[in-house]
N, C-alpha and C positions, 0 to 999 in steps of 0.2 A: 273798167265796166263802161260799155256801150249802149247803145240802140234803145229799145224800150225803157230799161230800166232808168237809165240817165233821164231820159223825157218824164217819169214819172216823177223822180227826186227832184228835177226842176221844178214842177208843178208843187210839189210839197213845199218846196222853198219859198215860193211865191204865196203859199197858203197860209203861211205861221203869221206874217204881221196882223191879219185879219184873227187869229185864234189867239193871242198873247193877248192877255188882260179883259178877255172876255167875261161877262157874268155867267157862270155856270151853277147848274143845281148843286145841292148839297149832295154828295155821294150816298148809294145806300147801303146798306150791309153787305159784306162781302161774302160771298159763297164758296166754300172751299172746293179746291180744284184737286180731285184724286182721280190718277189716271193709272197708277202702279197695278201692275197684276201680280197677285200671289201667287202660289202654287196652287196649278189646277184652275185660276179664274180665267173668263175669256178675254180676248182682245177687247179693249176700249174703242168704240167708234166715234168720231169726232165728227157731226155732221155740220154744213155750211149755208150760209144764206149769203148768196152773191146774185146779182140780177144781170151781170155783163162780165166777160172776161176778154181781153186781148186775143186772147188763141181762140176761144169758142163763140165769140160773139155775144150776141142776146139770148138768155136763158129763160126760163119759165117765170111767167109773173102772174099764173092762174091764180095761186096763191099769195094773199099778202103776207108780209113779214111775221105778224104776230100766229096767222094760221099755219105757215110753214113751221115755225118753231114750235107750235103745239103738235102738229103732226111728227115732227123728229122726237120730241120726248116720248109722245104715245109710244111709239115703234122702237123704243130701246136706245135712242142715242146717250152716250154719256157726258157729253159737253157740245156746246154748240160755239162754232166760229161764226163771226158777222163781219162781212166786209165795210171797211167805213169809209174806202175811196171814191169820192163822186165823180171824176173827171173820167177815170178808166174802167171804174167796176160799178157805177149807178147807184153807190152804197152811201152811207151817211151815219153820223153818231146817232143820229134818230132811232136808225134801225136797231142798234144797241139798246136803247130803253124800251121799244117794242118788243123785240125779243124777250127780254129780261122780264116785263110785265106778262109776256103771254105763257111761260114756263117757270119750272123752278131748275134747269139746268145751269151749270157755271158757264159764264159767256167769255170767249176769247175775242179782244178786240183786234181784227185783223187789218192792219194800216200800214204804211211804210213810214214809220216812226225815224224822225232825226232829232226830235228836241222835245224837252219834258214838257212842253206845254200840251204836245200830244198824250201825254199820261194822263194830264189832269182832265182831259175832255173825255179820256176813255173811261176814267174812275166815276166822274160825275155822271155819264149816263149808263152803268151799270155794268161795266165790263170787270171781271174778275182776273184776268190774264190778258196780257198783250203781246202781240208778236213782235220781235226784235230781230230784223234779219241783217245778219252779219255782213253780207255783201254790201249794205246801204251804208254802213258805219265805219268809220276809221278805227285804228288801234285805240284812241282815245275815248271816241265817243261809246263804245259798247258798254265797259265796265261801268260809266257813269250811268249810263242809261238803264242798265241792270240794277244798279244799287236807287236809282231813283224809282225806278218802277214798283221796287219792295218797300220804298219808304211811304209809297201811295198804297201800299195794300193791294198791289198788282202783281201777279205771278207772271216772271218774265220767261216767255216762251221764245227760246232764240232758235232761229231757223238756219241751217246750214245747208250746203250742197257737195263739200269735200273734205277731206282729211285736214287741210289748212285752215279752212274755216271752223271745223270742229275744234282744233287745237285752240282758235281763237275765242271760242265759246267758253271751253272750259277754263282757260286762264283767266276770263269775265267772271266766272262764279257761277255759271249757269248749272242748273240742275234738270231744269225741263228743255230737252234739245229734240226740236223735229229736223229730219233729213229729208229735203224736197228733190224728187225725182227729176222735177222741173227745172232746167236751166233757165234764169229768170231774163237772162240776155237775148238767148236763141229761141226758149220756150221750148227746147227738145227735151223730150223725155230719156231718161234713163235709169231705169228700176234697178238694173244690177250694180250700177255705182252706188245709189242710194242704198241696197240692201248691203254692201260692202263697208260704206261708211257707218251704218247703225251699227254693225255687227262691232266693230271696233270701240265702240263708246263704251266706258265702263258700266257695268251692271248698276253699280248704285246708282245712277241718274234715271229719271223718266224718259224713256225715247220713244219716240213718235216719228210712224212712216208718214210722208205728205206727198200727194197727187200721184196720179197714175192707176188708182184703185175703184175700180168702176162694177165688178161681178164678184160674186160668192167664192169663186175659184182664186182670185186674187186675194181675198181676205184670208183665205185658209192658208195661202201660200205665206202672207205676211205673219200670221197667226202661229206658224210654225218656228217663227223665227224669234229675236231676241225683243223685238218691239212690245212697249206696254199698252200702245194706241195707235189708231191710224186715221188719218183725216179723209173723208170721203167729201167730195165738191161737187164737182162737174156732173157727176153721174147721176146723183140725187136732183141737181138744179134742173135738169133736163125733164122730171118728171112732173107731169101737174097734180098727182099724188105720191109724192116720196115714201109714204107707208110701206106698201106692200114690197118694194124693192128692199128698203131698209130692213124690214123684218128679216127676209130672206139674207142679208149681209150681218145681221145681228146673230142668226142661227150659225152662219159658216163662221163667226168669229168665236163659237164654243167650241 
């Protein structure tokens, strides 16, 4: 693991001392995370709030976090992903709470989680699920954090990029797995690789395709495959008003 991801993880390690032992708000009631597709049901779309990314640079801030969360909910999103990393994505845990207060969608805390205290923060500020990235975690850490998330009533949303990471996720007990088409080290996209990994996952899991989905045609392609859901990020975050594009994507998902 080199490059950008290692820099991000070094920043996370520096942040931990300031997070441990902090007074946190009482966790709100948990919202159910339901992404499985039944026969004849549409692909579920997870929409994202992130203000900046290392690959795309600054994204739209015309709408604030609450307004964007509401717009996503009105246009048919099934779940909301909120970036919480400050240094690289201009996010914060406060954005979780703002999004939760603005809509009734279940919320994914999208963060580079390496320690249980980050789970406490995610739950306290309103997350219902938390991202666990296999590439960021050791063989020992992953199952511990999967179990720790469930102890806190957080659904572990485990991200993989290849077959070996998928095997680690399964061994750790993951039942909700996202396959990222973007390599976190190089930021290069490979949708064919992601589709192959996704197709090899057991059908008993909830399977999500991550990254590289920006058009109705791309949504239709994913919907024809085994995925239960797909995450739409930068395509919507480039829109000052994401509603019209998201409604097109929701229609394509059917």
